[in-house]
C-alpha beads as a LAMMPS data file, in Angstrom:
LAMMPS data file: protein, C-alpha beads

400 atoms
396 bonds

1 atom types
1 bond types

-500.0 500.0 xlo xhi
-500.0 500.0 ylo yhi
-500.0 500.0 zlo zhi

Masses

1 110.0

Atoms # bond

1 1 1 -120.627 199.210 238.259
2 1 1 -119.103 198.123 234.971
3 1 1 -115.855 199.952 234.628
4 1 1 -114.473 200.399 230.838
5 1 1 -110.773 199.104 230.008
6 1 1 -108.358 202.263 230.308
7 1 1 -105.089 203.147 228.650
8 1 1 -101.973 202.461 230.707
9 1 1 -101.008 205.189 233.063
10 1 1 -97.334 206.261 233.802
11 1 1 -97.726 205.360 237.570
12 1 1 -99.156 201.698 236.886
13 1 1 -97.366 200.190 233.847
14 1 1 -98.662 196.640 233.119
15 1 1 -96.106 193.475 232.972
16 1 1 -97.616 192.992 229.494
17 1 1 -98.673 195.317 226.913
18 1 1 -102.480 196.729 226.924
19 1 1 -104.737 194.625 224.679
20 1 1 -106.452 198.039 223.572
21 1 1 -104.591 199.871 220.818
22 1 1 -104.251 203.497 221.091
23 1 1 -105.393 204.062 217.668
24 1 1 -108.840 202.736 218.636
25 1 1 -111.311 204.750 220.063
26 1 1 -112.432 203.619 223.390
27 1 1 -116.070 204.409 224.701
28 1 1 -116.680 205.607 228.152
29 1 1 -119.761 205.401 230.016
30 1 1 -120.862 206.074 233.500
31 1 1 -120.788 209.046 235.892
32 1 1 -117.139 209.622 235.701
33 1 1 -116.904 208.935 231.823
34 1 1 -115.455 212.405 231.158
35 1 1 -112.914 212.342 234.109
36 1 1 -111.635 208.875 233.196
37 1 1 -111.295 209.720 229.344
38 1 1 -109.012 212.993 230.291
39 1 1 -106.926 210.458 232.776
40 1 1 -106.441 208.027 230.043
41 1 1 -105.389 210.591 227.480
42 1 1 -103.009 212.617 230.021
43 1 1 -101.732 209.242 231.325
44 1 1 -100.746 208.177 227.696
45 1 1 -99.062 211.631 226.980
46 1 1 -97.278 211.038 230.381
47 1 1 -96.063 207.603 228.950
48 1 1 -94.753 209.045 225.667
49 1 1 -93.233 212.204 227.570
50 1 1 -91.243 209.570 229.675
51 1 1 -90.075 207.791 226.597
52 1 1 -88.959 210.861 225.045
53 1 1 -87.371 212.065 228.119
54 1 1 -85.292 208.806 228.462
55 1 1 -84.195 209.187 224.847
56 1 1 -83.023 212.653 225.347
57 1 1 -81.085 211.758 228.321
58 1 1 -79.474 208.716 226.507
59 1 1 -78.466 211.162 223.688
60 1 1 -77.051 213.403 226.357
61 1 1 -74.970 210.511 227.889
62 1 1 -73.663 209.597 224.435
63 1 1 -72.694 212.834 223.676
64 1 1 -70.925 213.495 227.005
65 1 1 -69.012 210.259 226.393
66 1 1 -68.157 211.615 222.832
67 1 1 -66.971 214.733 224.288
68 1 1 -64.926 213.322 227.068
69 1 1 -63.355 210.783 224.620
70 1 1 -62.396 213.572 222.290
71 1 1 -60.903 215.764 225.072
72 1 1 -58.886 212.834 226.340
73 1 1 -57.697 212.017 222.786
74 1 1 -56.769 215.807 222.447
75 1 1 -54.949 215.874 225.649
76 1 1 -52.979 212.425 224.835
77 1 1 -52.103 213.849 221.214
78 1 1 -50.975 217.151 222.445
79 1 1 -48.881 215.451 225.200
80 1 1 -47.332 213.461 222.573
81 1 1 -46.639 216.635 220.431
82 1 1 -45.542 218.705 223.477
83 1 1 -41.974 220.258 222.719
84 1 1 -40.795 218.971 226.053
85 1 1 -41.526 215.438 224.846
86 1 1 -40.406 215.917 221.385
87 1 1 -36.898 217.389 222.696
88 1 1 -36.480 214.464 224.784
89 1 1 -37.051 212.126 221.735
90 1 1 -34.532 214.362 219.753
91 1 1 -31.939 214.385 222.512
92 1 1 -32.003 210.299 222.780
93 1 1 -31.580 210.394 219.063
94 1 1 -28.593 212.641 219.596
95 1 1 -26.805 210.608 222.195
96 1 1 -27.468 207.441 220.417
97 1 1 -25.812 209.126 217.262
98 1 1 -22.996 210.550 219.275
99 1 1 -22.389 207.181 220.767
100 1 1 -22.562 205.273 217.626
101 1 1 -20.245 208.069 215.743
102 1 1 -17.869 207.534 218.613
103 1 1 -17.676 203.798 218.483
104 1 1 -17.254 203.758 214.596
105 1 1 -14.164 202.799 213.198
106 1 1 -14.554 204.148 209.655
107 1 1 -16.060 207.382 208.082
108 1 1 -18.861 204.913 206.260
109 1 1 -20.032 204.006 209.620
110 1 1 -20.321 207.526 210.984
111 1 1 -22.286 208.354 207.913
112 1 1 -24.507 205.512 208.650
113 1 1 -25.070 206.806 212.175
114 1 1 -26.007 210.010 210.825
115 1 1 -28.195 208.747 208.353
116 1 1 -29.830 206.622 211.134
117 1 1 -30.183 209.823 213.375
118 1 1 -31.817 211.841 210.580
119 1 1 -34.328 209.017 209.975
120 1 1 -35.286 208.932 213.508
121 1 1 -35.524 212.691 213.482
122 1 1 -37.676 212.578 210.580
123 1 1 -39.856 209.878 212.321
124 1 1 -40.065 211.921 215.515
125 1 1 -41.144 214.920 213.384
126 1 1 -43.756 213.025 211.358
127 1 1 -45.231 211.654 214.654
128 1 1 -45.079 215.008 216.602
129 1 1 -46.980 216.459 213.453
130 1 1 -49.319 213.831 213.348
131 1 1 -49.871 214.242 217.002
132 1 1 -50.259 217.936 216.744
133 1 1 -52.675 217.460 214.038
134 1 1 -54.921 215.005 215.832
135 1 1 -54.760 217.180 218.991
136 1 1 -55.965 219.983 216.869
137 1 1 -58.793 217.808 215.221
138 1 1 -59.986 216.322 218.586
139 1 1 -60.062 219.849 220.219
140 1 1 -62.113 220.944 217.092
141 1 1 -64.401 217.655 217.524
142 1 1 -64.641 218.329 221.279
143 1 1 -65.638 222.204 220.410
144 1 1 -68.278 220.882 218.308
145 1 1 -69.672 218.303 220.563
146 1 1 -69.450 220.692 223.275
147 1 1 -71.864 222.990 221.488
148 1 1 -74.264 220.186 220.618
149 1 1 -73.897 219.320 224.370
150 1 1 -75.460 222.397 225.336
151 1 1 -78.321 221.968 222.892
152 1 1 -78.737 218.086 224.074
153 1 1 -78.739 219.224 227.727
154 1 1 -81.250 221.942 227.186
155 1 1 -83.530 219.532 225.146
156 1 1 -82.845 216.859 227.890
157 1 1 -84.089 219.232 230.844
158 1 1 -86.769 220.098 228.753
159 1 1 -87.869 216.747 228.134
160 1 1 -87.444 215.723 231.750
161 1 1 -89.426 218.931 233.036
162 1 1 -91.997 217.987 230.146
163 1 1 -92.292 214.345 231.555
164 1 1 -92.402 215.299 235.105
165 1 1 -95.344 218.105 234.303
166 1 1 -97.048 215.248 232.385
167 1 1 -96.529 212.815 235.153
168 1 1 -98.280 215.324 237.350
169 1 1 -100.960 215.929 235.209
170 1 1 -101.518 211.993 234.975
171 1 1 -101.849 211.731 238.867
172 1 1 -103.974 214.701 239.084
173 1 1 -106.244 213.244 236.535
174 1 1 -106.240 209.858 238.218
175 1 1 -106.839 211.337 241.583
176 1 1 -109.900 213.326 239.977
177 1 1 -111.400 209.830 238.699
178 1 1 -110.774 208.430 242.360
179 1 1 -112.449 211.313 243.821
180 1 1 -115.430 211.187 240.989
181 1 1 -115.841 207.196 242.084
182 1 1 -116.180 207.899 245.768
183 1 1 -118.625 210.423 245.088
184 1 1 -120.652 208.401 243.001
185 1 1 -120.476 205.782 245.696
186 1 1 -121.643 208.375 248.140
187 1 1 -117.981 208.635 249.778
188 1 1 -116.247 211.858 250.182
189 1 1 -116.585 214.619 247.625
190 1 1 -113.643 216.217 248.845
191 1 1 -111.160 216.364 246.032
192 1 1 -107.678 214.995 246.931
193 1 1 -104.509 217.179 245.975
194 1 1 -102.103 215.142 244.079
195 1 1 -98.456 215.136 245.469
196 1 1 -96.348 217.820 243.652
197 1 1 -93.675 216.704 241.231
198 1 1 -90.353 216.369 241.920
199 1 1 -87.107 217.231 240.271
200 1 1 -84.255 215.184 240.436
201 1 1 -50.071 219.841 227.817
202 1 1 -27.885 221.163 219.843
203 1 1 -10.170 220.673 215.088
204 1 1 -8.201 221.952 214.077
205 1 1 -6.381 218.895 212.568
206 1 1 -8.699 219.008 209.628
207 1 1 -6.532 221.325 207.183
208 1 1 -6.528 218.760 204.580
209 1 1 -10.264 218.706 204.143
210 1 1 -12.247 220.610 201.715
211 1 1 -13.004 223.881 203.440
212 1 1 -9.398 223.523 205.305
213 1 1 -7.719 223.798 202.108
214 1 1 -9.892 226.658 200.698
215 1 1 -9.281 228.616 204.042
216 1 1 -5.586 228.270 203.828
217 1 1 -5.408 228.555 200.171
218 1 1 -7.328 231.863 200.273
219 1 1 -10.118 230.761 198.091
220 1 1 -13.792 231.221 198.858
221 1 1 -16.388 228.406 198.281
222 1 1 -19.850 229.597 198.400
223 1 1 -20.562 228.690 201.914
224 1 1 -17.970 230.942 203.091
225 1 1 -19.328 233.714 201.007
226 1 1 -22.534 232.957 202.467
227 1 1 -21.308 233.239 205.831
228 1 1 -20.057 236.356 205.078
229 1 1 -23.152 237.690 204.278
230 1 1 -22.591 237.764 200.319
231 1 1 -26.241 238.309 198.881
232 1 1 -25.129 237.021 195.441
233 1 1 -24.220 233.798 196.818
234 1 1 -27.445 233.139 198.621
235 1 1 -29.346 234.282 195.146
236 1 1 -27.206 231.728 193.291
237 1 1 -27.794 229.101 195.769
238 1 1 -31.593 229.480 195.965
239 1 1 -31.924 229.694 192.198
240 1 1 -29.934 226.450 191.843
241 1 1 -32.276 224.715 194.376
242 1 1 -35.583 226.070 193.546
243 1 1 -35.582 227.304 189.954
244 1 1 -38.159 229.886 188.914
245 1 1 -40.995 228.770 191.601
246 1 1 -41.434 231.742 194.054
247 1 1 -42.804 229.602 196.832
248 1 1 -39.677 227.260 196.621
249 1 1 -37.402 230.063 196.284
250 1 1 -38.676 231.568 199.646
251 1 1 -38.844 228.272 201.147
252 1 1 -34.954 227.414 200.328
253 1 1 -33.975 231.094 201.474
254 1 1 -35.673 230.506 204.844
255 1 1 -33.853 227.221 205.189
256 1 1 -30.250 228.405 204.123
257 1 1 -30.655 231.424 206.214
258 1 1 -31.658 228.977 209.277
259 1 1 -28.417 226.710 208.686
260 1 1 -26.227 229.913 208.625
261 1 1 -27.578 231.305 211.702
262 1 1 -27.085 227.965 213.216
263 1 1 -23.511 227.618 212.280
264 1 1 -22.933 231.486 213.294
265 1 1 -24.538 230.737 216.456
266 1 1 -22.484 227.858 217.252
267 1 1 -19.292 229.827 216.183
268 1 1 -20.193 232.403 218.901
269 1 1 -20.790 229.908 221.466
270 1 1 -17.291 228.444 220.733
271 1 1 -15.818 232.043 220.769
272 1 1 -14.567 231.562 217.065
273 1 1 -14.152 235.384 216.615
274 1 1 -11.698 237.704 214.997
275 1 1 -10.523 240.738 217.287
276 1 1 -9.256 244.159 216.136
277 1 1 -5.448 244.226 216.774
278 1 1 -5.506 248.114 217.365
279 1 1 -7.904 247.955 220.466
280 1 1 -6.984 249.010 224.003
281 1 1 -8.602 245.551 225.669
282 1 1 -7.979 243.041 223.040
283 1 1 -4.758 244.464 221.267
284 1 1 -2.040 243.245 223.963
285 1 1 -3.445 239.776 223.318
286 1 1 -2.987 237.024 220.691
287 1 1 -5.950 235.755 218.978
288 1 1 -6.046 232.440 220.957
289 1 1 -5.723 234.382 224.275
290 1 1 -8.624 236.646 223.343
291 1 1 -10.866 233.474 222.487
292 1 1 -9.835 232.156 225.905
293 1 1 -10.915 235.574 227.355
294 1 1 -14.354 235.109 225.725
295 1 1 -14.849 231.890 226.766
296 1 1 -14.028 232.636 230.477
297 1 1 -16.414 235.354 230.305
298 1 1 -19.200 232.847 229.010
299 1 1 -18.533 230.514 231.835
300 1 1 -19.379 233.605 234.017
301 1 1 -22.525 234.273 232.038
302 1 1 -21.358 236.928 229.875
303 1 1 -21.797 236.286 226.182
304 1 1 -21.110 238.394 222.891
305 1 1 -24.723 238.339 220.697
306 1 1 -22.545 238.410 217.419
307 1 1 -23.699 241.822 216.598
308 1 1 -21.314 243.774 218.623
309 1 1 -23.209 243.603 221.813
310 1 1 -23.789 241.285 224.822
311 1 1 -26.478 238.475 225.174
312 1 1 -29.412 240.233 227.164
313 1 1 -27.515 243.370 227.773
314 1 1 -25.553 241.880 230.897
315 1 1 -22.246 243.594 231.092
316 1 1 -19.380 242.148 233.177
317 1 1 -17.743 244.528 235.895
318 1 1 -14.016 245.086 236.381
319 1 1 -13.926 242.317 238.487
320 1 1 -15.523 239.847 236.141
321 1 1 -13.248 241.054 233.390
322 1 1 -10.331 240.477 235.689
323 1 1 -11.439 236.993 236.758
324 1 1 -11.648 235.991 233.200
325 1 1 -8.300 237.064 232.261
326 1 1 -7.143 234.849 235.178
327 1 1 -9.119 232.054 233.974
328 1 1 -7.521 232.441 230.659
329 1 1 -4.224 232.097 232.354
330 1 1 -3.336 235.816 231.886
331 1 1 -1.972 238.156 234.483
332 1 1 -4.773 240.942 235.283
333 1 1 -2.061 242.896 236.785
334 1 1 -0.816 243.635 233.097
335 1 1 -4.044 245.475 232.256
336 1 1 -2.936 249.299 232.482
337 1 1 -6.400 250.962 232.211
338 1 1 -9.602 248.839 232.402
339 1 1 -12.578 249.636 230.050
340 1 1 -15.234 251.823 231.815
341 1 1 -19.084 250.768 231.361
342 1 1 -19.427 252.481 228.240
343 1 1 -16.285 250.930 226.503
344 1 1 -17.278 247.654 228.229
345 1 1 -20.850 247.624 226.407
346 1 1 -18.647 248.223 223.166
347 1 1 -16.109 245.660 223.779
348 1 1 -17.457 243.390 220.843
349 1 1 -18.337 246.215 218.560
350 1 1 -15.395 245.678 216.075
351 1 1 -15.368 241.861 216.882
352 1 1 -16.147 239.488 213.886
353 1 1 -17.476 236.126 213.988
354 1 1 -15.303 233.491 212.170
355 1 1 -17.767 231.444 210.915
356 1 1 -15.712 230.196 207.993
357 1 1 -12.745 229.373 209.968
358 1 1 -15.116 227.544 212.612
359 1 1 -16.842 225.700 209.750
360 1 1 -13.492 224.496 208.170
361 1 1 -11.920 223.256 211.548
362 1 1 -14.927 221.364 212.754
363 1 1 -16.778 220.588 209.732
364 1 1 -13.975 220.783 206.957
365 1 1 -15.841 218.479 204.322
366 1 1 -19.461 219.594 205.147
367 1 1 -20.233 215.734 205.479
368 1 1 -23.956 215.010 207.107
369 1 1 -22.235 213.403 209.953
370 1 1 -19.815 216.406 210.620
371 1 1 -22.717 218.963 210.363
372 1 1 -24.709 216.918 212.707
373 1 1 -22.160 216.492 215.316
374 1 1 -21.170 220.074 215.180
375 1 1 -24.563 221.619 215.665
376 1 1 -26.009 219.248 217.946
377 1 1 -29.270 220.497 219.217
378 1 1 -29.589 223.092 216.208
379 1 1 -29.374 220.262 213.864
380 1 1 -32.786 219.151 214.792
381 1 1 -34.769 222.265 213.088
382 1 1 -32.527 221.842 209.836
383 1 1 -34.355 218.428 208.867
384 1 1 -35.576 219.748 205.545
385 1 1 -32.079 220.751 204.476
386 1 1 -30.392 217.279 205.693
387 1 1 -33.162 215.321 203.731
388 1 1 -31.658 217.192 200.576
389 1 1 -27.939 217.445 201.519
390 1 1 -26.812 215.158 198.722
391 1 1 -28.073 218.082 196.378
392 1 1 -26.889 221.096 198.781
393 1 1 -23.620 220.107 199.760
394 1 1 -22.034 220.143 196.513
395 1 1 -23.339 223.830 195.969
396 1 1 -22.018 225.030 199.164
397 1 1 -18.494 223.452 198.542
398 1 1 -18.552 225.145 194.771
399 1 1 -16.282 228.025 194.065
400 1 1 -16.981 230.797 192.165

Bonds

1 1 1 2
2 1 2 3
3 1 3 4
4 1 4 5
5 1 5 6
6 1 6 7
7 1 7 8
8 1 8 9
9 1 9 10
10 1 10 11
11 1 11 12
12 1 12 13
13 1 13 14
14 1 14 15
15 1 15 16
16 1 16 17
17 1 17 18
18 1 18 19
19 1 19 20
20 1 20 21
21 1 21 22
22 1 22 23
23 1 23 24
24 1 24 25
25 1 25 26
26 1 26 27
27 1 27 28
28 1 28 29
29 1 29 30
30 1 30 31
31 1 31 32
32 1 32 33
33 1 33 34
34 1 34 35
35 1 35 36
36 1 36 37
37 1 37 38
38 1 38 39
39 1 39 40
40 1 40 41
41 1 41 42
42 1 42 43
43 1 43 44
44 1 44 45
45 1 45 46
46 1 46 47
47 1 47 48
48 1 48 49
49 1 49 50
50 1 50 51
51 1 51 52
52 1 52 53
53 1 53 54
54 1 54 55
55 1 55 56
56 1 56 57
57 1 57 58
58 1 58 59
59 1 59 60
60 1 60 61
61 1 61 62
62 1 62 63
63 1 63 64
64 1 64 65
65 1 65 66
66 1 66 67
67 1 67 68
68 1 68 69
69 1 69 70
70 1 70 71
71 1 71 72
72 1 72 73
73 1 73 74
74 1 74 75
75 1 75 76
76 1 76 77
77 1 77 78
78 1 78 79
79 1 79 80
80 1 80 81
81 1 81 82
82 1 82 83
83 1 83 84
84 1 84 85
85 1 85 86
86 1 86 87
87 1 87 88
88 1 88 89
89 1 89 90
90 1 90 91
91 1 91 92
92 1 92 93
93 1 93 94
94 1 94 95
95 1 95 96
96 1 96 97
97 1 97 98
98 1 98 99
99 1 99 100
100 1 100 101
101 1 101 102
102 1 102 103
103 1 103 104
104 1 104 105
105 1 105 106
106 1 106 107
107 1 107 108
108 1 108 109
109 1 109 110
110 1 110 111
111 1 111 112
112 1 112 113
113 1 113 114
114 1 114 115
115 1 115 116
116 1 116 117
117 1 117 118
118 1 118 119
119 1 119 120
120 1 120 121
121 1 121 122
122 1 122 123
123 1 123 124
124 1 124 125
125 1 125 126
126 1 126 127
127 1 127 128
128 1 128 129
129 1 129 130
130 1 130 131
131 1 131 132
132 1 132 133
133 1 133 134
134 1 134 135
135 1 135 136
136 1 136 137
137 1 137 138
138 1 138 139
139 1 139 140
140 1 140 141
141 1 141 142
142 1 142 143
143 1 143 144
144 1 144 145
145 1 145 146
146 1 146 147
147 1 147 148
148 1 148 149
149 1 149 150
150 1 150 151
151 1 151 152
152 1 152 153
153 1 153 154
154 1 154 155
155 1 155 156
156 1 156 157
157 1 157 158
158 1 158 159
159 1 159 160
160 1 160 161
161 1 161 162
162 1 162 163
163 1 163 164
164 1 164 165
165 1 165 166
166 1 166 167
167 1 167 168
168 1 168 169
169 1 169 170
170 1 170 171
171 1 171 172
172 1 172 173
173 1 173 174
174 1 174 175
175 1 175 176
176 1 176 177
177 1 177 178
178 1 178 179
179 1 179 180
180 1 180 181
181 1 181 182
182 1 182 183
183 1 183 184
184 1 184 185
185 1 185 186
186 1 186 187
187 1 187 188
188 1 188 189
189 1 189 190
190 1 190 191
191 1 191 192
192 1 192 193
193 1 193 194
194 1 194 195
195 1 195 196
196 1 196 197
197 1 197 198
198 1 198 199
199 1 199 200
200 1 203 204
201 1 204 205
202 1 205 206
203 1 206 207
204 1 207 208
205 1 208 209
206 1 209 210
207 1 210 211
208 1 211 212
209 1 212 213
210 1 213 214
211 1 214 215
212 1 215 216
213 1 216 217
214 1 217 218
215 1 218 219
216 1 219 220
217 1 220 221
218 1 221 222
219 1 222 223
220 1 223 224
221 1 224 225
222 1 225 226
223 1 226 227
224 1 227 228
225 1 228 229
226 1 229 230
227 1 230 231
228 1 231 232
229 1 232 233
230 1 233 234
231 1 234 235
232 1 235 236
233 1 236 237
234 1 237 238
235 1 238 239
236 1 239 240
237 1 240 241
238 1 241 242
239 1 242 243
240 1 243 244
241 1 244 245
242 1 245 246
243 1 246 247
244 1 247 248
245 1 248 249
246 1 249 250
247 1 250 251
248 1 251 252
249 1 252 253
250 1 253 254
251 1 254 255
252 1 255 256
253 1 256 257
254 1 257 258
255 1 258 259
256 1 259 260
257 1 260 261
258 1 261 262
259 1 262 263
260 1 263 264
261 1 264 265
262 1 265 266
263 1 266 267
264 1 267 268
265 1 268 269
266 1 269 270
267 1 270 271
268 1 271 272
269 1 272 273
270 1 273 274
271 1 274 275
272 1 275 276
273 1 276 277
274 1 277 278
275 1 278 279
276 1 279 280
277 1 280 281
278 1 281 282
279 1 282 283
280 1 283 284
281 1 284 285
282 1 285 286
283 1 286 287
284 1 287 288
285 1 288 289
286 1 289 290
287 1 290 291
288 1 291 292
289 1 292 293
290 1 293 294
291 1 294 295
292 1 295 296
293 1 296 297
294 1 297 298
295 1 298 299
296 1 299 300
297 1 300 301
298 1 301 302
299 1 302 303
300 1 303 304
301 1 304 305
302 1 305 306
303 1 306 307
304 1 307 308
305 1 308 309
306 1 309 310
307 1 310 311
308 1 311 312
309 1 312 313
310 1 313 314
311 1 314 315
312 1 315 316
313 1 316 317
314 1 317 318
315 1 318 319
316 1 319 320
317 1 320 321
318 1 321 322
319 1 322 323
320 1 323 324
321 1 324 325
322 1 325 326
323 1 326 327
324 1 327 328
325 1 328 329
326 1 329 330
327 1 330 331
328 1 331 332
329 1 332 333
330 1 333 334
331 1 334 335
332 1 335 336
333 1 336 337
334 1 337 338
335 1 338 339
336 1 339 340
337 1 340 341
338 1 341 342
339 1 342 343
340 1 343 344
341 1 344 345
342 1 345 346
343 1 346 347
344 1 347 348
345 1 348 349
346 1 349 350
347 1 350 351
348 1 351 352
349 1 352 353
350 1 353 354
351 1 354 355
352 1 355 356
353 1 356 357
354 1 357 358
355 1 358 359
356 1 359 360
357 1 360 361
358 1 361 362
359 1 362 363
360 1 363 364
361 1 364 365
362 1 365 366
363 1 366 367
364 1 367 368
365 1 368 369
366 1 369 370
367 1 370 371
368 1 371 372
369 1 372 373
370 1 373 374
371 1 374 375
372 1 375 376
373 1 376 377
374 1 377 378
375 1 378 379
376 1 379 380
377 1 380 381
378 1 381 382
379 1 382 383
380 1 383 384
381 1 384 385
382 1 385 386
383 1 386 387
384 1 387 388
385 1 388 389
386 1 389 390
387 1 390 391
388 1 391 392
389 1 392 393
390 1 393 394
391 1 394 395
392 1 395 396
393 1 396 397
394 1 397 398
395 1 398 399
396 1 399 400
């Protein structure tokens, strides 16, 4: 019997393209013509479904690679922007500055070292900010790609299942053709069941400097008034820096407040405090002795918070107070009556922070090098001020 040319089935792809065009109608004849036409149609559909499944799987693989690339880029950028990494870079810059400052033979060299430090801090901040933006952008891209991954995954699964079902239909139709041919030849007419589809992240020797002279002469440069909490001094300074722009005024007020907080915090750490003369605990000692006691207490883990209390509300016992007196070179036996717990809690209530004295002794000319060296790590967060220090320093030294 003459058998007509048929379309290519999924299970038996040819080495060369079929000569028959899918757009040209084929004629089928013979006793199994209907079965053969149905098999050709179903196998052609199976071939197309397999192509769609391969394309969907390829699209899913590309999206998955993109998702993985975005996640890897986000993790790398987040690591570069991590505060621990940024802090390490800034500490390296601070050490380099201190080494250059210590080796400098002239004030100009110290200023150069400070400018170099500032440039390095600016670079670190820029790179950290850029890395943070990159991490955020890559996370957003990963999230967007991840949402698409779900859709593509569903589509790929659907295409795979569709291809599998089409393949099964092709197999079933091919089996039906075989059964029909056998029947036509007089063989077994028992239809054969096709196999089921399978599913595969911061000196006292500086009295001749500007602030030292002002402190000794009793005058009040603007920076002293700022440290003493004069609101008028803050408003005048902010107006000089920002003009009438409310956003700029807000920005400069926050920046200057940050500088004052850093100076005061540094003064507290160095025990630059003023103590009440008529006090049962502080009164018997000199100013320097009281500061030595405060430093000794800090070495034991008991620090004043600058607002009349203790950091973390940690109070020293009589034993720690006695040790602190001993560490300060004083005889604890001279203390007639030790403060009780309530009196210990209020030991610093009348104590004032001598921020002006500290600043005059440590950074008497307010040069960039002096400020950076004084504040250490705390200088890192004031880069915006250091970038405009040429404008700010004269205003801080100005008397009114």
